[in-house]
N, C-alpha and C positions, 0 to 999 in steps of 0.2 A: 504494500500497499504506499510507503514512503517513497519507492522508486516512481510510481505513478504521481505522487504529488508533485515530486521534482521534477519529472518529466514535463508534466503540467505547467508548471512555476518557467523552467527553462523555455517553454514554448510562448508564454504569455510575453517573458521579458524580450525575446527576440522580435515578436510581433509588435511591441513597444517600439523597440530602437528602430526598427524598419518603417512602422509610419511615422515615427518622429522625425527620422530623416527624410522622408518623402516630403512631410508637409513642410520642413526648411527648406528644401528645395523648391517647392511651388509658392512659397512664400518669398524667396529671392526673386523668384521670376515675376511675381507680383508688380515689383517696380517696374519691369520693362513692359508687361502687359500696359500699366496705367501711363506710363511717359509715352509710350507710342501712341495709345489710343488718344491721349490729350493733344499730342503733336500734329496728328492727322485726322483728328474728329471722329474717331471711331470708338465705338462703346468697347470699353476693355473686357467686357463680358463676352462680346463676339469673338475677340482673339483668342480669348481664353478657352472658349467652347470649340473652336477650330482645332487649337492645339490638342486638346482633350481627345475629340473625336477621331482627329485624323492620325495622330501619332502617339497619343497616349503620352505626350509631353517628352517624346525622344527627340534630343538636339541631334542624334546621327542619323536619323531618319531619311532613308533613300528608297525610292520606289522608281523602277525603270520599266514603263509598260512597253515600251517601243523607243525607236531613235528619237521620236519628237516629243514624246510624252513621260517625262522626268519629273520627280518631285524629290523636294530636298528638305531637311531639317526641321525643326520643331512644329513649324506651320505647314509642312508639305508644301511649300513654294514651288509652284510650276515652272520648270526652267525655261519658258520661252519668256518671263518676264527678267531673266538675269540681265540682258543687254540693258534694259531700260533702266534697272537699278544701278548696273555699272556706271551709266550716264550719270547718275545722282551722286555715286559714292565711288570715287576714283580708287580707293584703297581696293575695294572690291574686284577693280579691273584686273590688278594684280595679283590679288588673291581671293580668288572664288571660295576657296575652303572656307574662308571667314564666315560664310553663310550658315555652318553648322554651329556658329556660337548662337546660343538661344536668343539672346538680346538683340543682335546684329540681324537675326532671322524673322524675329517678331516685328523689328523696325521696319524692314523691308517690305514685310508682308502687310502690315497697316499701311504704308505707302501705296502698295497696290490695290489694296482694299479701297482706299480714298479715292484713287483713280475710278475704279469699278463702281463706287457708290456713286460719285457724281455723274457717272455716264448712266447708269440704271437705276439708281437709288438703292435703298437699303432694302432690297428684295431678293428673291430666289435668283433673278436674272443676274444681279450684281454679284452674289455669292459664284454662279456658273463662271462669269466672267473671270472672277480670282483663280478659279480651278481650271479655266479654258476648257470648259466642257460644251 
């Protein structure tokens, strides 16, 4: 019985440590969502929801559907937007791998979303524009 209790307590402690670290990670990202949202007039909850739904907050996310459809980073940014983003941020032209930095990816994605939402409004069509669907 003592072994079972020790095992149970060990599992609870591990769960606590994992969830605490996850919460801290999301809390750190919160500033990125807030700042980028404010900067481009995008509700930070929209940015947060995209990151959660598309990549489960994985900053190293990469999905290659075919030669023209690649998605990258925490916000699943479509590769067709990269040239536009590189015009705005010259550093990304030299180092496109910086898009794996969560805050840079969130900022670039908020910029793209602002373009799409200006064109189509905060609608499903605006989101489709972002994802190039």
